[in-house]
C-alpha positions as CSV (number, residue, x, y, z in Angstrom):
1,M,78.0,86.3,93.4
2,R,80.0,89.4,91.7
3,H,83.4,89.1,90.7
4,P,85.3,92.0,89.6
5,W,87.4,91.5,85.7
6,P,90.2,93.3,86.1
7,I,91.7,94.6,82.7
8,A,95.2,96.0,81.6
9,L,95.5,99.8,78.9
10,L,98.3,100.4,77.3
11,T,99.2,103.9,76.2
12,T,102.0,106.1,74.7
13,L,102.1,109.6,76.8
14,L,104.8,111.9,74.5
15,L,106.1,114.7,76.3
16,V,107.8,117.8,74.8
17,A,109.5,120.2,77.2
18,P,111.4,123.0,75.7
19,T,113.7,124.5,78.7
20,A,114.9,127.3,77.4
21,W,113.8,130.2,75.1
22,T,114.4,133.4,73.4
23,S,113.1,135.9,72.0
24,A,115.4,136.1,68.9
25,Q,114.2,134.8,66.0
26,E,115.2,134.6,62.4
27,E,113.4,134.4,59.2
28,T,113.5,131.3,57.4
29,P,113.9,131.7,53.4
30,P,110.6,129.9,52.0
31,P,110.6,126.5,50.3
32,P,111.9,126.8,46.5
33,T,109.2,125.9,44.1
34,D,111.5,123.6,41.5
35,P,112.8,120.9,43.5
36,T,116.1,121.9,41.6
37,E,116.4,125.1,42.7
38,Q,119.2,125.5,45.3
39,I,119.5,128.2,48.2
40,E,121.9,130.3,47.7
41,P,124.6,130.2,51.1
42,T,124.5,133.5,52.7
43,G,128.2,133.3,54.4
44,E,126.2,133.7,57.6
45,E,126.7,131.5,60.8
46,P,123.4,130.0,61.8
47,L,121.5,132.0,64.4
48,D,121.6,130.4,67.6
49,V,118.3,130.9,69.1
50,D,119.5,129.1,72.9
51,L,116.7,126.8,72.4
52,T,116.6,123.1,73.8
53,E,114.1,120.6,73.6
54,H,113.5,117.4,75.1
55,T,111.1,115.1,74.3
56,E,110.4,111.2,75.7
57,R,107.7,108.4,75.0
58,R,106.5,106.6,77.9
59,L,104.5,103.4,77.8
60,T,102.3,103.3,80.3
61,Q,100.3,100.2,81.4
62,I,96.9,101.2,84.2
63,D,95.0,98.5,85.7
64,I,91.5,99.0,86.0
65,T,89.1,96.6,87.4
66,I,85.2,96.2,86.2
67,R,82.4,95.4,88.3
68,P,79.3,94.2,86.8
69,K,75.7,95.2,88.2
70,K,73.3,92.7,89.8
71,K,72.0,90.3,87.1
72,A,74.6,91.3,84.9
73,P,76.2,88.3,82.7
74,T,78.7,86.2,83.9
75,E,80.6,86.7,81.5
76,P,83.5,89.6,81.3
77,P,82.4,92.0,78.9
78,E,84.3,92.4,75.1
79,L,86.0,95.8,75.6
80,S,87.9,97.7,72.8
81,T,89.7,101.0,73.0
82,D,86.8,102.4,71.7
83,D,85.1,101.8,74.9
84,L,88.0,103.3,77.1
85,E,89.4,107.0,77.0
86,V,92.6,107.6,79.4
87,V,92.7,112.1,79.9
88,V,96.0,113.0,81.3
89,A,96.1,116.6,82.9
90,G,93.6,117.5,80.6
91,K,94.4,116.1,77.2
92,R,93.1,112.8,75.7
93,R,95.9,109.8,75.3
94,E,95.7,107.6,72.8
95,L,94.4,104.4,73.7
96,Q,97.0,101.0,71.8
97,H,95.8,98.1,73.1
98,V,93.2,96.7,75.8
99,D,93.7,93.2,77.6
100,R,91.0,91.4,79.2
101,V,93.4,88.2,79.6
102,C,94.9,88.8,83.0
103,R,94.9,86.8,86.1
104,V,92.2,84.3,86.9
105,L,90.2,85.8,89.9
106,P,87.2,83.7,91.7
107,G,84.3,82.8,90.2
108,T,85.8,83.3,86.5
109,T,87.2,79.6,85.5
110,E,84.6,78.9,83.6
111,V,85.3,81.6,81.3
112,A,89.1,80.8,81.4
113,A,87.8,77.1,80.6
114,K,85.7,78.0,77.7
115,E,88.5,80.3,76.1
116,T,91.2,77.6,76.4
117,E,88.6,75.4,74.4
118,A,88.4,78.1,71.8
119,R,91.7,78.3,71.3
120,S,92.9,74.6,71.9
121,T,90.1,73.9,68.2
122,E,92.1,77.6,66.8
123,T,95.6,76.2,66.7
124,P,97.4,73.0,67.3
125,E,99.6,74.6,70.1
126,P,98.7,73.5,74.3
127,A,96.8,76.7,75.4
128,P,98.5,78.0,78.4
129,Q,97.6,77.3,82.0
130,A,96.1,80.5,83.9
131,A,98.1,81.6,86.8
132,P,97.1,80.6,90.1
133,L,95.5,82.9,91.9
134,V,97.7,85.0,94.8
135,P,96.2,85.9,97.9
136,N,96.3,89.5,98.7
137,N,97.4,91.1,101.9
138,Y,95.6,94.2,102.8
139,V,97.4,97.0,105.4
140,F,94.5,99.5,106.9
141,Y,95.8,102.2,108.5
142,L,93.9,105.0,110.9
143,D,95.8,108.2,111.3
144,H,93.1,109.4,114.6
145,T,95.1,112.1,115.0
146,H,94.7,113.7,111.3
147,L,90.9,112.0,111.7
148,T,88.3,114.7,112.3
149,M,84.9,113.4,114.2
150,S,83.6,113.1,110.9
151,G,86.5,112.1,109.4
152,Q,87.0,108.9,111.6
153,A,83.3,108.2,111.3
154,T,83.9,108.0,107.6
155,A,86.9,106.2,107.9
156,L,85.4,103.2,110.5
157,A,82.7,102.6,107.9
158,M,85.0,102.3,104.7
159,T,87.3,100.0,106.4
160,R,84.2,97.9,107.3
161,R,82.9,97.9,104.1
162,M,86.4,97.0,102.8
163,I,87.0,94.3,105.1
164,Q,84.1,92.6,104.2
165,E,84.7,93.0,100.6
166,L,88.2,92.5,100.7
167,I,89.3,90.0,102.7
168,P,87.5,86.6,101.8
169,N,88.4,84.7,98.6
170,G,91.7,83.8,100.7
171,N,93.1,87.4,101.5
172,K,94.0,88.3,104.3
173,G,94.3,92.1,106.2
174,V,95.9,93.8,109.2
175,V,93.8,96.8,111.1
176,V,96.2,99.9,112.6
177,S,95.3,102.7,114.6
178,S,97.2,105.1,115.5
179,G,96.1,107.9,118.3
180,T,97.3,108.4,121.5
181,K,99.3,105.0,121.0
182,L,99.6,102.5,118.0
183,T,97.8,99.4,118.6
184,Q,97.1,96.4,115.4
185,S,95.4,93.5,115.0
186,K,97.0,90.4,113.6
187,L,97.3,89.5,109.9
188,S,94.5,87.4,109.7
189,G,92.1,85.9,106.7
190,D,89.2,86.0,109.4
191,T,86.5,88.4,108.6
192,D,84.8,88.3,111.6
193,Y,87.9,88.8,113.9
194,L,88.8,92.0,111.9
195,L,85.5,93.5,112.2
196,S,85.8,92.8,115.9
197,F,89.1,94.3,116.4
198,L,87.7,97.7,114.4
199,D,84.6,97.7,117.1
200,K,87.1,98.2,119.7
201,I,88.6,100.8,117.7
202,A,85.6,102.6,117.5
203,E,84.8,102.4,121.5
204,D,87.7,103.5,122.6
205,R,87.6,106.7,123.6
206,R,91.3,107.0,124.4
207,Q,91.7,107.2,120.5
208,W,89.2,110.0,120.4
209,L,91.9,112.5,122.4
210,S,93.9,112.0,119.6
211,V,90.7,113.5,117.2
212,A,90.3,116.5,119.2
213,Y,93.6,117.5,118.2
214,A,92.1,117.7,114.6
215,D,88.6,119.1,115.3
216,G,90.3,121.9,117.1
217,E,91.6,123.4,114.0
218,E,88.9,125.8,113.6
219,D,89.5,126.9,117.5
220,R,92.8,127.4,116.8
221,Y,92.5,130.1,114.0
222,A,89.4,131.9,116.2
223,L,92.1,131.9,119.1
224,I,95.0,133.4,116.6
225,L,92.2,136.4,115.5
226,N,91.2,137.1,119.3
227,Y,94.9,137.8,119.5
228,Q,95.6,139.8,116.9
229,E,92.9,142.3,118.0
230,S,95.1,143.4,120.8
231,S,99.2,142.3,119.5
232,D,99.6,141.2,115.9
233,E,103.0,139.9,117.2
234,S,101.0,137.7,119.9
235,A,99.1,136.2,117.0
236,K,102.5,135.2,115.2
237,N,104.0,134.0,118.1
238,L,100.6,131.9,119.0
239,A,100.9,130.7,115.3
240,R,104.4,129.7,115.3
241,M,103.7,127.5,118.5
242,Y,101.0,126.0,116.3
243,I,103.2,125.5,113.7
244,R,105.4,123.9,115.8
245,E,102.9,121.6,117.1
246,E,101.5,120.5,113.9
247,R,105.2,119.0,113.0
248,M,105.5,117.2,116.3
249,Y,102.4,114.7,115.4
250,T,103.4,114.9,112.1
251,R,106.6,113.9,112.5
252,R,105.1,111.2,115.4
253,E,102.8,109.6,113.1
254,L,104.9,109.6,109.8
255,S,107.4,107.6,112.2
256,R,105.0,105.0,113.5
257,L,103.6,104.8,109.6
258,S,107.5,104.2,108.6
259,A,107.5,101.4,112.0
260,T,104.2,99.7,110.6
261,L,105.4,99.2,107.4
262,G,108.9,98.0,107.9
263,A,107.2,95.5,110.5
264,L,105.1,94.4,107.5
265,A,107.9,94.6,104.8
266,D,108.4,90.8,104.9
267,L,104.7,90.6,103.8
268,D,104.3,88.5,100.8
269,P,103.1,90.6,97.6
270,P,100.7,91.7,96.0
271,K,100.2,93.9,98.8
272,A,98.5,97.0,99.4
273,M,98.1,99.9,102.5
274,I,94.8,102.3,103.1
275,Y,95.5,105.2,104.9
276,F,92.2,107.3,106.3
277,A,93.8,110.7,107.5
278,D,92.0,114.3,106.0
279,I,94.1,116.8,107.6
280,M,97.9,115.3,106.7
281,R,100.0,118.0,105.0
282,S,103.0,118.2,103.0
283,D,104.0,121.5,104.7
284,P,102.5,120.8,108.4
285,G,101.4,124.3,109.9
286,M,102.3,126.4,107.4
287,H,99.0,127.5,106.7
288,Y,99.3,129.2,110.2
289,A,102.3,130.9,109.0
290,R,100.0,131.7,105.9
291,F,97.4,133.2,108.1
292,V,99.3,135.9,109.8
293,G,101.8,136.7,107.2
294,I,105.1,134.8,108.4
295,D,107.4,132.6,106.8
296,R,107.9,129.8,109.3
């Protein structure tokens, strides 16, 4: 059985942000060749170039998981900063530390025991006890209104695979389906129950009515173009109607998402939500506005 190994990386990001610039510059005298030589004061006030520079240093920890291939060694690999790299905004950042001593996962107790025994022979101090494994809680949220037909098929397949991989070993999950109505399973560690609930969602034709809205986006564009042939103003009015419609659906889905998060707020950490949507936008409906050249 394969088990992931958690790795923690530490890297420092140095950010320099100049905020105000002017083209005025003053020539700086060259440094004296003789260390004892002093620059004569000119009697002029220093030139204010109106430049403000802010620097900031951040120590960032990044958690990664390494999954061994089949027939790979059962012990975690010995990794160093030379084996990994972090790229931020196209620039490579320096890694200062790689820490493999994270929490113990199922299947790694033998490795932890060997490490503990090795440390006990090297130092007279007793080795610290490994922290007990804390179960994870997962929320699988399917936003059918913002899923196309192909997106829904992908979301269902990915949810099925993640339930099979994440829920065993004491973890729990809940499946939430948001379509013509909001439904959800019970929080459960029973893989068969969660997969059965997922099958009911896939077979529920009422949820497909919401998917029809996402799949109809190309038809809405085509209708706007059709209106433009006779009246540009009619096309703009139709676009405004589509903007209001998309905003209404987005507000509804965000309200449902907020209610779901509130209802699950008491779940013990660690917990994570996996949200599926492929046409959810940060500025709902504005793609129609840009299409016909209006502000809103």
